[in-house]
N, C-alpha and C positions, 0 to 999 in steps of 0.2 A: 417549276412550271408544271411538272407532272402532278404534284399535290394540288395545285390550283385547278388543273383540268379535272382531277378526280373529284374535287369538291363541287365543281360545276355539275358533274354527272350526278352526284348525290343530290344536289338541289333540284335537278330536273326530276330525279326519281321521287322527290317529295310530292309530286303530283299524285303518286300512288295509284289508287283505284279511280281517281278522277279522270274521266276521259276528256273533259274540257273544264278549264278553270278560269273564271274572270278574276281580275285583280281584286284584292280585298276591298279597296275603296269603291269599286264598282258594285260589289256585291251588297253593300249596305245602303245603296241609294233608295230613299223612300219611294214606294210605288203606289199606284192606284190599287184599291182592293181588287184582288184577282177574281173574286166571286161576290155576287150581290150579298150584302149583309155579313161578309167575312173579310177580315183584314189579312188573311193568309190562306194560301192553298192548303195549309196543314191544319187549319182551324178544326178542332175535333169536337164532336158533340159530347156532352157530359153523359156518363152512363146512367141508366135509370135506377129506380129503387131495387134493392135486393130482395128477392123472394125467399120463401122457406127453403127452396131447393139450393140456395146459395149459402146456407148455414154450414158451419164446419164444426167438427168435433173429433177428437182423436179416438181411434179404435185400438184398444189394447191388443197386443199380439199374443194370442194364446196358442197352445200347441195344436189345437184343432184348426184354428184359422190359418196357421202357418202351413199345416199339412194340406189344407184346401188349396192355398195359393201355390204350393209346390207341385201339387198334383196336376196343375195346368201346364206345367213346363214339359215339353216333349210330347208324350202321348196324352191326348185329351181325355177328360174324365168320362166315365160311362154314366148312364142314367142313375144307377144305384149310388154313384158317388156324389150325386148332386143333392145336398141337403135342402130341405124346404126352407123358405124364407121365414124368419122368426117374427113373432109378435103381431098384434092385429089392431090395436086401438090407434087408428090413424091420427085423429085429432090430438089425442094425448101424446103420441110420439112427437108430433110437431111442437107441441108446447114444451115437452121435455128438452128437445133440441134447442129451442129458443132460449131456454133458461141457461143452458150449458155452453152455448156457442158464442163466438166472437165474430162480428160482421167484418167483411173486408173494408179496408180503409179507402173507400171511394165516396164521393159526394153525390148524393141523389139529386136528380134534377127537380126543379119545382113542378109540382103536379096540381092539377085542378082539384076542386072539391069532389067532383064526380069521379075522377080517376082514383082519388084516395079512398072514396067509399067502395068503389069496385074492388080495389086491391085488398082492402080490409075484410070485406065480406068473403072474397075468394080465399083468403089465407086460412079460413077455418074449414075449407072444403077438404075432401079427400085428395091425396096427392096423385091419385089416378084420374085420368080423364075417361069418361064413358059417354060416347055419343049416343043419342037416342036410337039412331039406326043400327047401332052396334050393341044395343042392350039385349044381347042374345046369349046363346050357349058359349060363344067365343069368349065374351067377357067373363062369364061365370066360371068357365074352365080355368081361365088364367088366375083368377082370384083363389079358386079352389086349390090349384096346384101350389100356390105360395102360402096356403093357410091364412089367407086374408079374407075377412068377411066381406061379402059382396054387398054393395050399396047402390041401388038403382039411382039414387039422387046425386051421385058424384058428377059434378059438372065442371071441375077445374080444367082450364085449357092448358095443354102441354104441347111442346114441340116434338114432332116425330122426325126421324132421320129422313123419311120421305113419305109422301101421302098422295092423295088424289090431285093435289095442286101441281105437283111436279112429276108424278109417276102415275098418271091416270090409267085405270084398267089393269094395274098389276101391283099396286101398293099393298093389297091385302095378302099377297103371296111373298113379295120380296122385302117388304118393309115391316110388316106386323101381321099378327093373326095367329090363329090356333094351329094352322098347318105348319107355319114356320117354327113355332114352339115345339110341336110334336116331333118333327123331323130331327131337331137338335137334341131334345131331351131324351129321345129314344136312340140317339147315337147311330143314325142311319148311315152317316158318312164320318170318317175320321176327322175331316177338316170341315169346320162350320161353313167355310166359304163355298164349298162345293154346291150345296143346294141352291143358294141364292144366285149362283152363276149359271144355272141350268135353264135354257129357254123353254117356254111352253110349246108344246107340239102344235103343228099346223091344225087349223080348224077347231081349236079349243080356246075357251075364254076363261078368264079368272072366275067369273060367276059360276060357270059350269063345273069347273074343277072343285071349287069350294062346296058347291051343292053335293057333288059326288062324295067328297070327303066327309061331310056331315052325315050323309046317308050311311056310309060304310063304317064310320068311326064316331058314333054319337058320344057325347061327353060322358054319358052314364056307363059306357063300356070300357073295358080294358083294351088298350091298343096292342096288337101283336106286331112287333117290329118287322117281321118278315112280310106280313101283309102290307104294312105301311111302305116298306121298300118296294114291293111290287106296284103299289099305287103310284109312287113317284116315277118308276120306270114307265108306267102306262101313260102318264100325262106330260112328262118332261124329256127333252132331248139331253144328250150328254153335255157336260160343261165344255165350252170352247166351240160348240157346234156353229155358232154364228160368226166365228172368226176364221179367216183363211190366210194361209201363207201367201206371200206376194213377191213379185219380182221387184227388185230395186233398180230403177232405170239408170240411176247415176252411179251405181256401184262400179268400182274399178278393181281389177285384181292386183294392180300395182300402183297405188296412188303416188303421184310424183313427189309429194312432200316426204314420203318415207325415205327417199334417197338421201335426205339430210340427216338421217340417223347414222352416225358414223360406224357403230359397232355392227358387224354383219349378223351376229346372232340375235341381237336386240331387234334389228331390222326384220329378221325372219319372224320373230315373235310378233311384231307389229302386223305383219301380213296375216298371220293366223288369227289375230284378234279382228282384223278387218273382215275375215271370212264369216265371223259370227253374225255380222249385221244381216246377212241374207237369211240366217236361221231365225232371227228375232223379228223380222219384218211381218207385219200383220195388216190386213185390210178387213173392213167390216162388211158383212154381207148386205146387199141392198134390202134384204128382208127387215133388217133392223130399222131402216129409214121408213119403209112402207108399212110395217106392222109393229110399231114400237111397244104396243101393249103385251107382246109375247116375250119381251126381253128385259133383263135388268141392265143390259149394256146401253151406254149412251152412244148415239151415232155421231161420228165425225166423218167428214167427206174424204179425207186423204189417208194414204197409207201412213203407218207409224211404226216405230221401233218399240217393242214391248220390253219390259225389264227381263222377263223370263220366268219359267216355272209356273207356280200358281198365279203369278201376276200377269194375266193374259191381256188385260186392258191397259190403256195409258195410265201413267201415274205422274203427278204434277212435278214434284221436285226432282225425281229421278231423271226427268227429261233434260234438265240443265246439263248434267254430265254426259248424258247420251248425245246431246247436241255438240258438246265439246269434242267428243269422239268422232261424230259424223263430219264435223268441219275438218278435223285432222285427216279424215279419209277422203276429203274432197267431195262429200255428198251434200252439195248445197241445195239441190232440188228437194231431196228428202227432208232436209232441215226446214226449208221454207214451208213445205206441206204440213209438217208437224206444228209449226208456229201458227199457220192458218187454222189448223184444227183447234188450237187453244183460243184463237180469236173468235171462232164460231161459238165456242163454249161460253166465253165471256159475254158475247152478244145475247145468248139465250138465258143465261143464269146470273149474269152480273159478276161472276167470279169463276175461278177454276177450282172444281172440287178435288178432294184427295185423289180420286181416281175416276175412271170412266164407267161408273155404275151408279144406278139411281140411289143405292143405299149410302153413297158418299155425298149426297147433295146438300148436307147441312154442315159440312166441314171442308176446309181447304187444306193446304200444306204450305210450307215456306214459300213466300211469294217471289219466285225467280223468273217469271215470264219476261219482265223488263230486262233482266240480265241476259236472257236467251236472245232476245231481239238485238241487244247490243252486240253480242258475239257474232251473230249472223250479219249485222249491218257492217261491222268493222271489216269483215272479209269481202262482202259483196258491194258495199257502198250503194245499195239500192234505196234511193230516197223515196221512190214511189211506194215501195213496200213499207218503209218507215212511216210515211204519212198515213197510210191505211191503218197501221197498227197503233199509232200513237193515241187516238181517242179511246181505243179499247184498253190500253195500258192505264190511262187516266181513270177509266171506269173501274178497273180492278183495284187501283189504289183507293178509290172512293169506298169500295167495299170494306177494306181494312180500316179506313178512317172512320167509317160510320158504324161498323159492327164489332170492331176489336180494340177500340181505344179504351184507355183507363187513365185516371189521374193518379199521379204519384207525388206525394208531398215529401220533399227533402228540405228540412229546415222550414223556412217560411215561404218557400217557393213551390208552387204546384206545377208539375210537368205533365204534358200530354204524351203518353207512351202507348205501346201496343202490347197485347198479349194474346196467346192462343186461348180461345174461349168459345167453343161451339155451343150453340143453343139447343142442340139435339140431345137432351138428357133423358127423354122418355118417349118412346113411341106411343101411339094412341092407346092401345090396350095391352100390347104384348110386353110392355114393361122394360125392355132392354134396348140400349141405344145402338148397338153395332150388330146388325144381322149377320155380318161376315164372321163375327166372333160371339155369336149368341150364347153358346153353351159355356164358354169361358167366362163371360161377364156374369151369367146367371149364377154360376157356382160361387164366385167370389162375393157377389152382392148378397148372397144368402147369409153371410156372416154378420150382416148389420141388423140389429134389432129395430132400428128406427127407419121408417119409410122416408123421412126427410134426408137421412144420411145416405140411403140408397139412391135417392134422386141426385144428390151431389156426387156420389161415386160415378154414376153414369155420365154426368157432365164432365167430370175430370178425366175420365177414361177417354171420352170422345175428344176432349181438348188435347190430351197427350198424343192421340193419334193424329190430330191436326198438325202437331209439331214435327211429325216424322220420327220422333224418338219414342216409339211405343214398344217397350216401356223402359224407364230408366229411374234410378234412385234420384236423379235430378228433380223429379216431380214428387218425391215421397216426403211427407212431413217428418217422418222418423228416419229417413235415409236408409230404410231397411226393406219395406214390403209394400206391395201394391195395395194392400188393405188401407194404407194411409196415404193414398195418392191425393195430391192437392194442386193439380196443374193450374187451376184458376186463381190460386193465391200467388203465382209466380209471374213476374214480369221478366221475360227472357231476353238475354243479351242478343242471341242470334236473330230472332225475329225483328227486333228493332234495328239491328245492323243491316239486315236485308232491306228493310223499308227506307233506312237512311241512304243506302246505295241507290235505291229506286228514285229518291228525290234528286240525287245528283245526276243520274242518267236521264231523267225527265228534262232537266235543264239542258243537258247536252243535246238531246234529241231536238228540242225546240230551237236551239242554236243552229243545229245543222239544217233545219228547215226554214231558218230566217225569221223565226218568231221571237224577236228580241225581248219584248215585254214579258212574255211567258218564260223565256229563258232566265231572266233575272228574278222573276217571282219564285220559280222553283229553286233557284240557287239561294235566294234569301232563306227559304224554308229549310234547305239543306244545311246551311251554316247555322241557323237557329237551332235546328234539331240536333246538330252535333254537340252544341253546348249542353242541351238537356241530356243527351246521351252520356256525356262525360259526367255530369252531375249525378245522374241516377246510378250508373254502373261502375265507374272507375274507382278503385280503391288504391290509393298510392302505396299504402303499407302492404297490400296484396300484389302489387305490380301488375294488375290486370283488371279486366272487366268481368263482373260477376252478376249472376241473376239476383234480382231483388224480390224478397218475399213481402207481400203487402200486409199480411197479418202480423208477422214477426217484426216488420219494419227493419229488416237487416238483410245482408247479403249471404248467399250460400257460397262459401269460399272453398268448397270441395273442388277437386279438379274435374273439368270437362273440357273437351277441345273447343267448345263454344267460346271460351275466354279469348281465343285467338282470332275469331271471325271478324272483329272490327278491323284487324289488319287487312283481311281479304277484301272487305267492302270499302275501306278508306274512311270509316266513320270515326275519325280521331284527328287531332291536330298533327299533321304529318311533319311539321317543323320540330316537333318534340321527338328527336331521333333516339332518345334513350328508352322510349316506351317499349319498342320491339325487343331491344336487348334485355331490358328488365323482365319482360314477359317470358322470354326464353330462359333466363336465369330461374325465374319462379317455377316454370314447368320442370326444369331439371331438379330443383330442390324438392318438388313434390313427387319425384320419381316417375314422371310420365315419359321420359326420353331414354330410358335404359332397357327397353324391351326389344326382343329380337325381331318382331314383325311389324313394327311401326308404333303409332300412338294409339293407346287404348281409348275407349269411349268414356271410361271413368276408371277410378281406382277402387271401386266398391266390389270386392271379391266375394262377398257373402250372398249375392243374389244370383238368380238364374235368368235375369232379364237380358234380352238381346242387346240393349243399348247400355250395357255395363261391361266391366272387366270380365273376361279377358278378350272380348271382341274388339276389333278395330274395323272401321268402315272406310272404304275408299274415299267417299266425298269429304268426310271430316279431315282425313289426312291431306287430301288435295287442298282444302281451304287453308290449313295450317302452312303447308309448303308454299302456296302462292301468296299467302299473307306475308310470310317472311321475305319472299322475293320482292314483293311490291313495297315493302316497308322502306327501302332506300337507306337502311342504317349501315354506315361504313365502319361502325365500331364493333368490338367483340364484347360480349358479356364476360363475367368473371369465369364462366365455365368453358370458354371457347378459345381456340387458337386457329390459325388459318387451315391447318391440316388435321387437327384432332379436336373435335367437339364431342359433346354428349351424343349428338346425332351420329357422328362418325362411329363411335363405339356401338351404337344401336345398329347401324348399317352393317358393320363387320360382324356383329352378333347374328344378324339375319343370314348372312352368307355362310357363317359357320354352321348354323342350324340347318341350312339347306344341304350343305355337304354331309352333315352327320345323318340327316334323315334319309337321304337318297343314296348314301354310301358311295358318293363320288368325291372327287378331289377338288372340284371347283364349280362355280356357278355355271360355267359353259356347259358342263355335263348335265347339270340340272335342266337347263333350257333344252338341251338335246333330248333328254328323257321326256320332257313335257311335250315337245313337238312330235314325237314319234310313238307316243303311247295312245292307243285307240280310245280308251275310256278315261276321259278327263274333262274338266269343266272349269270355268271361272265362277266364283261364288259371290253371293251378295255381300257377305261379311267374312272376316278372317279372324282366326285365333292368333293374336299377336304375341302370345306367351310361350306356347308349346309347339311341338313339331306337327301337331294336327292342324292342317291348313284351314279346314272349314270351321267357321264360327258355329255357335250353338245358342241354346236358350230361346226364350220367347214362346209364342203360341203355335208355331208351326216349324216343320223341318227346314233347315237351311236350303235356300233355293239356288239352282244353277242357272247360268245364262251368260254373264249377267250384265245388263245394260250399263249401269253406272260404273261398275268396276272396269269394264272394257274401255269406257270413255275416259276415265281418269288415267289409266295406264297409257293409252294412246296419246293423250294430251301432254302428259309429263314426258314421255319419250321424245315427242317432237320439241317440247320446250327445252329440254336438256340433252337432246340427241347428239350434240357435238362434243359432249363431255362424259355422258353416262356410258359405261362399258359393262360387259359381262365378265370381267376379270375379278380377281380377288378383292379389289378395293376400288371404289369409285374415284374417278379422277377429279381432283379439286383444282380449278383454274387459279392461276397466280396473277391474273390481271382481269380487268373488266372484260365482259364478253364483247366480241366484235359486233359491228353493225350487221354483218352477214348472219351471225348467230342469232341476233335478235329478230331479223326478218324471217328466220327459219322456224319460228315458234309455231306458226300455223301456215296453211296454204296461202300463198300470196294473193291478194286481191288484184283486180284489174289495174287499179292505181296503187303502186307499192305503198304499203302502210303496215306498220307493226300492229298486231291485234292486241297487244298488251302494253301496259304502262312501262316506262323505262326501267331497265334493270341497273342496279348500282354496282359498285365495286365488288370484288370477289371475297367479301368477308361474310357478315351475317346473312345478308339477303341472298347471296348466290351459293356460297359454300354450304351453308346450313340447308338451304332448299335442295341442293343437289344430293346431299347425303340422305335427306329424308326421302327423296325420290328413289334412291337406290334401295332404301328400306322397304318402301311400298311395293316396288316392282319385284324385289326379291320375295316379299311375302306372297305375292300372287303366284310366284313360280315354285316355291320351295317344297311343296308336297301336294301337287295336284292329284286328287283322288277321284275315283268313279262317283257318279251321281248316286245319291243315297238309295234309290230304288234299283240300282244295277244297270240302268239304261244310260248311255252317254247322251248328254245334252247336245253337244256338237262334236261330230266325229271328223277328224282330219285324216287325210290320206297323204 
């Protein structure tokens, strides 16, 4: 009987990430078209014709180019280190690229004769756009700096990261222009983001500042960096001036849910993490609402929790894990306010940008707003709020459907999938796509002799930033260097898994509100999309889901934690119980589960990119852990036993590393050291290999705070609080978790309801998850060091 009961528990767990599931026979009932002219809510538009900027071509990695790329890691390059852009024959370059390149495997839509004529004539234009009103010294200086002959007749239209349409009265400072270029190329600030975050001073305008700049620094003169620095101080406030710390009205010193954490020292650690929310709370000055032309910051009405460090504004996908932590801390009012902020952004722009600045307005990040609303709704059961948000969630889904879709041909079947593909590949005149990383982009782009290839580089860099993984060998054609980034050739597993999850959640939301027809329509699309998802991404011989490359027409079978995200989102056939076990076996075979501090972001050890080895990121570890827990697999892979798995050895290794590094005898002492050391911090990323806790690499110093790391640890400690201890070895349960344990995963709603799908027996989905939790928590604790500039981010008494 116990085995029968266990099997029933497993079948219940097969619901996995599905919050609500109709019977299969109900899900395939033919429906009336959900939208006029469309047979499906998921009907996607065909991508348009590919322009010269979408041509590809591999760049050989020379010692010079490698040195240039390496110089950007850690300390940014100086002006003298920035080589001028090579070559000048624009039309010839494009023709050369055309002969050597291979187009992406997408089907162009049918175009009219007029459209074809326009596209053909524009293809022979310069790849720069020069507007008549900007046919001035600004354009000429830019072309001169890059050794590119100036052509007044250049008329080709290109997309800017922001312009007068979405950033009126400030785009020539924060989005493009000679001032932006000069500040970065003369290395006025170590971090490129600093200048574009600085507000314009009161009673000054963009036109006045630029006129003064042209007067004091004419193009024909040599700019003195000290004088330019003084100019900036004269006209701009310090960065962060428009943001204020705020009181958190629903913060509690002792959230009741923390009492469910059995281990006293783990519980104390949770309280210290709870304190950090007060340090990270921000509110936007009314000046930003009343005088938006003075700021790059986007106004939102409510307080929010910032990630920390240089990330002063809101960030999209960070907020999902911040929300998880806030709900664990019982901060429902703050959570709702942040979701309302995002709702206001969707109303204004139709999507949520990468972050809360105008220079992010042409790219998004992984679409997790729908999942955030689900987490909040499951705790509060607030149907009024759900009804208010649902049209905005559909509007955001439409953004991805209409702007990021791509056709993928597998065999004789064409599948509609999604990819990260920002259109912001060139600002109007200043040439570079990311104002917050202007100098870094300029240096690397200067290695390309072809302007068409430079165009594609900017687009791929922006698209990688949209993925949140900026940067990783996951996007590199040669799996080695940023010089060969090809993000727009990749159809990524994780993005499609997130949108698959959103389809399921949309069905659930409509069902909760009594919209039966829409519930079934979204569910039909979810089930249909799961089939396409399987056909495009799953490789049986690889035991997992892998990114698909459009140009190469094959999968990237290198290890990345993204291969486990379908388990987290439930975008697979959950009755296939072997898939999660097979995936875990495959991860073990690849060597991803034997590191002391958790799961690495890749196994590519030859790069200095922050989304590669040896860094581990809390959100990725969280999705792997929760994906295994949700999987409902009662079986063990060949590498697992109830008390000793590959993860168990990794968890024990993390504890040994902690004891060795801190010269204590057990994890309890490490926690005690953490709690009573004045200078310490939680970091955005961790080194999962060595005893150096902070991660490294990338375009900026590792940041302290840190919103999503705090949220992940709090959520995991509540989920597994009845079993996770600060002793030598995490406790592995010998039976299925009790109903009380399941109810304790998050603060209880007014109507008792677990906020997570059912948990299965204590084998793959619970034991493995628990041991991974121990690894992640230990990684956060095992060598907390002072902030890099010597100042504590959050000081505890």
